[in-house]
N, C-alpha and C positions, 0 to 999 in steps of 0.2 A: 212297856213302860213300867218301871218300878215305882211303887207308891208305898209310903210309910205313914200310918196314922200317928197323931200326936197324943200325948198324955195317956189317959185310960180308955182310949177308943180302939175298936176292933173292926176290921173290914171282913164281911162275911159274904160268901157266894151262896145264895139260897139254893136249896135242893128243889128240883122240879117234882113236886109231889102231886099225884093225881089220886084223890081219895076214892077208894072203892071198897066194896064189901068183900068178905072172904070168898064168896062165890064168883067174884070178878065183875060185879055190876058197878059201873062208874057212877059216882055220886056227883051232884051238882058241885061246881068249883067253889071251894070255900077258901077265900084269901087268907083267913087266919090260920088254917091248917097248912096251906101250902107255903106260907111265909113265916113259919115258926121253927124251921130247921135249916141248917146250912153248914158249910165248911169254912173254917177260919182261913182267910187268905193272908192277912197281915195283922200284927198286933203293935200297939203303941209301947213306948219304953216303960211305962208304969204298970203294965199288965204282967202278972205272974201266974194267974189262975188258968189261963189257956195258952196254947201255942199254935203256931201255923199248922194247918192240915188237920186240926181237931174237928170232929163233927159235933155240933152243938145244937141245943134247943134254947131258944130265946123268946122273950116276950114279943108277940107278933106286932103290937101296935107301936113299939118304941123305935125301932131302927128307921133311919132315913135312907131312901133309895138314891143312889148316884149312878150315872153311866159314864164309864171311862172306856173310850173306844167303842167296841161292840159288847163289852162286858157290863152287866148290871151287878152292882155290889150294894150291900147294905152296910151302913155305918151305925154301929151300936156302941154304947158304953159297956164296959165289962160287967157292970151291975145288972144289965139287961139280960145277960146270959144266965140261964137257970140250971143248965146241966151239960155234961159232956157225954156223948153217945160212944160207947165202946163195943 
């Protein structure tokens, strides 16, 4: 299914991040850390700052979670994206 966000919205597929120390000790799951990075899946027509397949850092409490089929996506405004990971 092809989906296109409207206006200045962006669909993000969150990265599955497991926080751990440099020595490999897995830390307690922190939703803020694990839900603050992802890959842009689709962008609205008013978005020029990011493009599809960009890896981004975003404000963890702002995106809304939606499920389309078996895929979990986050819907965020482009203003909620704070950086592009290169």
